[in-house]
C-alpha positions in Angstrom: 97.7 118.9 104.8 100.5 120.9 106.5 102.4 118.7 109.1 105.2 119.8 111.1 107.9 117.8 113.3 109.2 119.6 116.4 112.1 118.1 118.5 111.8 119.5 122.1 113.7 119.0 125.3 116.9 117.5 123.8 117.5 114.1 122.4 114.8 111.6 122.4 114.6 108.0 123.0 115.4 106.7 119.3 117.1 110.0 118.4 120.8 110.3 118.1 122.8 113.5 119.3 122.9 114.5 115.7 119.3 114.6 115.3 119.3 111.3 113.1 116.6 108.6 114.4 118.2 105.6 115.9 116.4 102.7 116.7 116.3 101.3 120.4 114.9 97.9 121.8 111.3 97.6 123.3 111.3 94.0 124.3 109.7 95.1 127.7 106.6 95.8 126.0 106.4 92.4 124.3 103.6 89.8 125.1 104.9 86.6 127.0 105.3 83.6 124.6 102.7 80.5 124.7 103.9 76.9 125.1 102.2 75.1 122.3 103.2 71.2 122.1 106.5 71.9 123.7 107.3 74.9 121.5 107.5 78.3 122.6 105.5 80.5 120.1 105.3 84.4 120.2 107.0 87.8 119.9 111.0 87.6 119.8 112.1 91.0 119.0 111.0 94.6 119.3 112.6 97.9 118.1 111.4 101.4 117.9 111.9 104.8 116.8 110.2 107.7 118.6 109.6 111.4 117.8 107.3 114.2 118.9 104.9 115.4 116.2 102.6 118.4 115.7 99.9 118.2 113.1 97.3 120.5 111.6 94.8 118.3 110.1 93.1 117.8 106.6 91.9 121.1 105.3 88.4 119.9 104.7 88.0 118.5 108.4 89.6 121.9 109.7 86.7 123.8 107.9 84.0 121.5 108.8 85.1 120.8 112.3 86.2 124.3 113.0 89.5 123.2 114.2 92.0 126.0 114.9 94.7 124.5 117.0 97.5 122.3 116.4 97.7 119.2 118.8 101.0 117.4 120.0 101.7 113.9 119.7 104.1 111.3 120.3 104.8 109.0 117.4 106.5 105.6 118.1 107.4 103.3 115.0 107.7 99.9 116.2 109.1 96.7 114.2 108.0 93.4 115.7 109.2 89.9 114.8 108.3 86.6 116.0 106.5 83.3 115.4 102.9 82.3 114.9 101.1 79.0 114.6 98.5 78.6 112.1 97.4 76.7 109.1 98.0 76.5 105.1 97.1 74.4 102.3 99.4 73.0 99.7 96.9 73.4 96.6 93.7 75.1 95.6 92.4 78.6 96.4 94.1 80.7 98.9 97.3 78.8 99.0 99.2 82.1 99.8 97.4 82.3 103.1 98.5 81.4 106.6 95.7 81.7 108.9 94.6 81.1 112.6 91.0 80.2 111.3 91.2 77.5 108.6 87.6 76.2 109.4 86.3 79.6 108.2 88.5 80.6 105.5 89.4 77.7 103.2 85.9 76.1 103.0 84.4 79.6 102.3 87.0 80.0 99.6 86.0 76.7 98.1 89.1 74.9 99.2 88.3 71.6 101.0 91.7 70.1 101.1 93.0 69.3 104.6 94.7 72.2 106.2 98.2 71.7 107.5 99.4 73.1 110.7 102.8 74.9 110.9 104.8 77.9 112.0 105.8 81.1 110.4 108.3 83.4 111.4 107.1 87.1 110.7 109.9 89.7 110.3 110.0 93.5 111.0 112.7 93.6 108.2 109.8 92.9 105.8 107.5 95.4 107.3 105.8 93.6 110.2 104.9 96.1 113.0 102.9 99.4 113.7 103.1 103.0 114.2 101.6 104.3 117.5 100.2 107.8 118.0 99.2 109.2 121.5 98.8 112.6 123.0 101.8 114.2 124.1 99.7 115.7 127.1 98.4 112.7 129.3 95.4 114.6 130.3 94.4 115.0 126.6 94.0 111.0 126.2 90.7 109.9 126.7 92.1 106.6 128.1 91.3 104.4 125.1 93.0 102.8 122.1 91.9 102.2 118.5 93.9 99.5 116.6 93.5 100.2 113.0 94.0 97.2 110.3 94.6 97.8 106.5 93.2 96.0 103.8 94.8 93.3 101.7 97.7 94.2 99.6 100.9 94.5 101.8 103.7 92.9 100.3 107.6 93.3 100.9 108.1 91.1 97.6 106.0 93.5 95.6 107.4 96.7 97.1 104.2 97.8 98.8 105.7 97.0 102.3 108.9 98.5 103.6 111.3 97.6 106.5 109.7 98.8 109.8 112.2 101.6 110.2 111.6 103.1 106.7 108.2 104.4 107.1 109.0 107.8 108.8 109.1 110.4 106.4 110.1 114.0 107.7 107.8 115.6 105.1 104.8 113.7 106.6 105.6 113.1 110.1 102.3 111.9 111.2 102.5 109.3 108.5 99.8 108.6 105.8 97.1 109.1 108.2 93.5 108.6 107.1 90.7 111.0 107.8 89.1 108.3 110.0 92.3 107.8 112.1 92.7 111.7 112.3 89.2 111.8 113.8 90.1 109.2 116.4 93.0 111.3 117.5 90.9 114.3 117.6 88.5 112.6 120.0 91.3 111.9 122.2 92.2 108.1 121.4 95.5 106.6 120.9 96.0 105.1 117.6 97.9 102.2 116.5 98.2 101.6 112.7 99.3 98.0 112.3 101.1 96.7 109.4 101.0 93.1 108.1 102.1 91.2 104.9 98.4 90.6 103.5 98.7 90.3 99.7 96.7 87.3 98.5 97.0 87.7 94.7 100.5 87.1 94.4 103.3 84.9 96.3 103.8 85.8 100.1 106.8 87.0 101.9 107.2 84.0 104.5 107.9 80.3 104.7 105.9 77.9 106.9 107.5 75.0 108.6 104.9 72.4 108.9 104.6 70.1 111.9 106.4 67.2 109.9 109.3 69.5 108.9 108.1 70.3 105.5 108.8 73.8 104.2 106.4 75.7 102.3 107.3 79.0 100.8 105.4 82.2 99.7 102.7 82.5 102.6 101.3 85.8 104.1 99.6 86.5 107.1 96.6 88.7 106.2 93.8 86.6 107.9 95.7 85.6 111.2 94.1 87.1 114.3 97.1 86.4 116.8 99.5 88.7 114.8 97.3 91.9 115.1 95.8 91.0 118.7 99.6 90.8 119.7 100.4 94.1 118.3 97.4 95.5 120.1 98.6 94.2 123.4 102.2 95.7 122.7 100.4 99.1 122.1 98.6 98.6 125.5 101.8 97.7 127.3 103.6 100.9 126.0 100.7 103.2 126.7 100.5 101.8 130.4 104.4 102.7 130.8 104.1 106.1 129.1 100.7 107.3 130.3 100.4 105.5 133.6 97.5 103.1 132.9 96.4 100.5 130.5 93.8 101.5 128.0 90.1 101.4 129.7 88.9 100.1 126.1 90.6 99.1 123.1 88.8 99.1 119.8 89.3 97.6 116.5 88.9 99.5 113.2 89.5 97.5 110.1 88.9 98.3 106.4 88.1 95.7 103.8 90.4 92.7 104.7 91.1 94.4 107.9 87.3 94.4 108.6 87.3 90.8 107.4 89.8 89.8 110.0 87.9 91.8 112.6 84.9 89.5 111.9 87.5 86.5 112.8 88.3 88.2 116.2 84.6 87.7 117.0 84.0 84.2 115.2 87.2 82.4 116.1 86.8 80.5 119.5 89.2 81.7 122.0 91.0 84.3 119.6 89.9 87.5 121.6 91.1 86.6 125.0 94.3 87.1 127.1 95.7 84.6 129.5 93.2 86.0 132.3 90.3 85.2 129.9 89.6 88.9 129.3 88.8 90.3 125.9 91.7 92.0 124.2 89.3 93.9 121.8 86.1 95.6 123.5 84.2 96.6 120.2 84.8 96.5 116.5 84.2 99.0 113.6 84.3 97.1 110.5 84.4 99.1 107.3 83.2 97.3 104.2 84.5 93.8 105.0 86.6 92.3 102.0 84.2 90.4 99.5 81.6 90.2 102.4 83.6 87.6 104.1 84.3 85.8 106.3 80.5 84.5 107.1 79.5 83.6 110.5 79.2 79.7 110.0 81.3 77.0 111.4 80.5 73.5 110.4 81.0 70.2 112.2 79.8 67.1 110.7 77.6 69.1 108.3 76.0 71.2 111.1 76.6 75.1 111.7 77.6 75.2 115.3 78.6 78.9 115.6 76.8 81.1 118.1 74.3 78.3 118.8 74.4 78.8 122.7 74.3 81.8 124.9 77.7 81.1 126.2 79.2 81.1 122.7 77.2 84.5 122.1 78.7 86.0 125.2 82.1 86.3 123.6 81.0 88.4 120.6 82.0 91.8 121.3 79.7 94.6 120.0 80.3 95.6 116.4 79.3 98.3 114.1 79.6 97.4 110.4 79.6 99.6 107.4 78.5 98.4 103.8 79.2 100.6 100.9 76.4 100.0 98.2 78.2 100.9 95.2 81.1 98.4 95.7 79.9 96.4 92.6 82.3 93.4 92.6 82.4 89.6 92.5 84.8 87.0 93.9 86.6 84.6 91.5 87.1 82.0 94.1 85.2 78.7 93.4 82.4 79.0 95.9 80.4 76.1 97.8 76.4 76.3 97.1 75.9 77.9 100.4 78.2 81.0 99.4 77.8 83.8 96.7 80.3 85.5 94.6 78.6 89.0 95.0 80.2 91.2 97.7 77.3 92.9 98.9 74.9 90.0 99.0 77.4 88.3 101.2 77.4 91.3 103.6 73.6 91.2 103.6 73.5 87.5 104.4 76.0 87.8 107.0 74.1 90.5 108.9 70.8 88.3 108.5 72.7 85.3 109.9 73.9 87.1 112.9 70.3 88.4 113.6 68.9 84.9 113.3 71.6 83.6 115.7 70.5 86.1 118.3 73.3 88.5 118.1 71.0 91.7 117.1 71.8 93.0 120.6 75.5 93.0 119.7 75.6 93.9 116.0 74.5 96.7 113.7 75.1 96.9 109.9 74.7 100.3 108.2 74.5 100.3 104.4 75.6 103.7 102.5 74.3 104.8 99.3 76.3 106.5 96.7 79.8 105.2 97.7 82.2 102.5 96.7 84.9 100.8 98.4 87.0 103.8 99.0 85.5 106.3 101.4 87.9 109.0 100.3 89.7 108.8 103.4 93.3 109.4 101.7 92.0 112.2 99.2 92.1 115.8 99.8 88.5 117.2 99.5 87.4 113.9 97.9 88.7 114.6 94.5 91.6 113.4 92.2 91.1 113.7 88.4 88.0 112.3 87.6 87.6 110.5 90.7 85.1 112.1 93.2 84.1 110.3 96.4 81.5 111.1 99.1 83.0 112.3 102.2 82.4 109.2 104.4 84.5 110.5 107.3 81.4 112.9 108.1 79.4 109.7 108.9 82.3 107.8 110.4 82.6 110.7 112.9 79.5 109.5 114.6 80.1 105.8 114.1 83.1 106.1 116.2 81.2 107.6 118.9 78.5 105.2 118.6 80.4 102.3 119.2 82.0 103.7 122.3 78.7 104.8 123.8 77.3 101.1 123.0 80.5 99.5 124.6 80.9 102.1 127.4 77.4 102.9 128.5 75.0 100.6 126.6 73.5 103.1 124.5 71.8 101.2 121.9 72.6 102.4 118.3 69.7 102.6 115.4 68.6 99.5 113.9 70.3 97.9 111.0 69.9 100.1 107.9 69.8 98.3 104.3 68.0 98.6 101.1 67.6 94.6 101.3 64.1 93.9 102.4 65.1 91.1 104.4 67.0 93.3 106.7 65.0 96.6 106.6 61.4 95.2 106.9 61.2 94.8 110.5 57.6 94.0 111.0 57.4 92.0 107.7 54.9 94.3 106.1 56.5 94.5 102.8 57.6 98.0 103.7 61.2 98.8 104.3 61.4 100.9 107.5 65.1 100.9 107.8 66.3 101.8 104.2 70.2 102.4 103.5 71.5 105.7 104.6 71.5 108.6 102.3 74.1 111.5 103.2 72.7 114.8 101.8 74.8 114.6 98.7 72.7 111.6 97.7 69.2 112.6 99.2 69.5 116.0 97.5 71.5 115.0 94.2 73.2 117.5 91.9 74.3 114.4 89.8 75.0 110.7 90.3 77.9 109.0 91.8 79.0 106.0 89.8 81.8 103.1 90.1 84.5 102.6 87.4 85.6 106.3 86.8 87.1 106.4 83.3 90.6 107.2 83.9 90.9 104.1 86.1 89.0 101.7 83.6 88.1 98.4 85.3 90.5 99.1 88.1 88.2 101.9 89.2 85.7 99.4 90.8 86.6 100.5 94.2 86.2 104.1 93.7 83.5 106.6 92.4 83.2 109.3 89.8 80.5 112.0 89.6 78.3 113.0 86.6 76.2 116.2 87.0 72.8 117.0 85.9 73.3 119.6 83.2 70.4 119.0 80.9 72.6 118.9 77.7 75.4 116.3 77.7 75.3 112.7 77.0 75.3 110.3 80.0 78.7 109.3 80.4 80.6 106.0 79.6 82.2 104.6 82.7 85.5 103.0 82.9 84.6 99.5 81.7 84.3 101.1 78.1 87.9 101.9 77.6 89.2 100.8 74.3 91.7 97.9 73.9 93.7 97.3 70.6 91.2 99.1 68.5 88.4 96.9 70.0 85.5 97.6 72.3 85.5 95.2 75.2 82.6 93.1 75.4 80.8 94.9 78.0 80.1 98.6 77.5 79.5 100.4 80.5 77.4 103.5 80.8 76.0 105.6 83.7 72.3 105.3 83.5 71.4 108.3 85.3 67.7 108.4 84.7 67.4 104.7 85.1 65.8 104.2 81.7 67.8 101.2 80.6 69.6 103.0 77.6 72.1 105.7 77.1 70.7 109.3 76.2 70.9 112.8 77.3 71.4 113.8 81.0 68.5 115.4 82.8 68.5 118.8 84.1 68.5 119.0 87.8 64.7 120.3 87.7 63.8 117.1 85.5 65.8 114.8 87.7 64.3 116.2 90.9 60.7 115.9 89.5 61.3 112.2 88.6 62.7 111.7 92.1 59.7 113.3 94.0 61.9 116.2 95.2 59.7 118.6 93.2 56.2 118.8 92.1 55.4 118.6 88.5 55.1 122.3 88.1 58.1 123.3 90.5 61.5 124.3 89.4 64.7 123.9 91.2 66.3 126.7 93.2 68.8 127.5 95.7 66.0 127.5 98.2 64.5 124.1 97.2 68.1 122.7 97.5 68.6 124.4 100.8 65.3 122.9 102.1 66.0 119.3 101.0 69.6 119.5 102.6 68.0 120.7 105.9 65.4 117.8 105.6 68.2 115.2 104.9 70.3 116.7 107.7 67.4 116.3 110.0 66.7 112.7 109.1 70.4 111.7 109.8 70.4 113.7 113.1 67.2 112.0 114.3 69.0 108.8 114.6 72.5 110.3 115.6 74.2 109.5 112.2 75.4 113.0 112.0 76.8 115.4 114.6 75.2 118.9 115.1 78.5 120.5 114.1 78.7 118.6 110.7 74.9 119.1 110.3 75.5 122.7 110.5 78.2 122.7 108.1 76.1 120.9 105.5 73.4 123.7 105.8 76.1 126.4 105.7 77.4 124.5 102.4 74.0 124.5 100.8 73.7 128.2 101.2 76.7 128.9 99.1 77.4 125.9 96.8 77.9 126.1 93.3 74.5 124.9 91.7 73.7 123.6 88.2 71.5 125.4 85.8 67.8 124.6 86.2 
């Protein structure tokens, strides 16, 4: 990815006369504090750095989308410090968490101790803040804002979070932009890339002062809605100042724990409203919610009261949720009987609950085959060593548009898609009319995508590798079968490419396609057969607007020249 910085028209705000970046104050964009029990809670300080940047996008996207121009953006790095009110626990699961939603988080993590109210002072010096990118040319802005929220794992203590003003790298002036965020920029959105201290597997970065004055150390803010919603409002205020108007719509994109937090924006009563009672976030794009949590249940006296009335359902903003089918993982929290440890089952059950609660008109879930937790959004051309991942951005391109059309114009998206019969069998006839989505790579397979690529071992659960149909090699072992101190681990993982239950030779592509019904018994794989299959797969996706015409044509062009295995 070639990225360039240009400094134009003399020194900028945040740029010294010698060209060095110097931070300046930005308190004028902060949100007014709240008065809570006689205490003023909210944002306290804001600093920013600002540069104009010009970028040339990811090579893969340049080819597919036929991008031949470089767009100019303004990059504003902001460090925000302040206080938030919330809850924590002294013992049991999730003690590292400081949350705005204790009735959702702690019981669903198997912790039934009494949550304790307190205040955290979050600090830009420990990474709290965001990077805002918006078009340098105001007419190029579509008038809307995307707030992106990363998954769990940000920790100043562990070195994965930097002070807010150390994120700008002249060699990567646009920052470590994902392909999804780049799509948003290409469509004309302003994008606010938020940062929060969200590590939940090790001690946190902040102390909590409880109501009784007790101080509890090592807490983090990964599941606190007020923090990110406050950042969103700062971004809105800055855009209004710079581009002349407040965003017409503000959307939330969250990945993993960021998607899980997006669920809380909808679930938590009163969270997603400003002082005028208006929603801060107008729609949510939730990408593979972490562990399939949090579930849409809120118990009072043993009864689930969440979204049981029309008034309560009205505050739910429209949501498109993506489920990655190959994310094979289990929680290690102790869970109550109503919960499960399995990630994908939790996602299925949440979708079913929302449908049963009358929210199908505001919620869609799309399960995608052949992909684990990573969508390859940070990998050039989807490959790195033995890691190979489907290009999820090609579908994300339409989901971004789909959510906007639904919110803006009321255009109904396709029905929820899942291989779980409870979700896909709409008319209850035992047939799944709405199976999970298959990209052309899965619908017309030249091999098998599988979790746990060998080089990453058991750490590869969130990524995939690829094993091709070559007709001669053994089916590969996956990363769960790595050796340790001369002994095999108890579980030996292999990639069961032909689904016969034991490890043997790989099929040829002809044998695999006959088994899958893509070829008749007397037919042989060929480029023409492959091209016809890709055209049919693309047509199915196009029919329900899961693929743009431009990307559909690109798939067809790729099929005509792709390197194919022997028959």
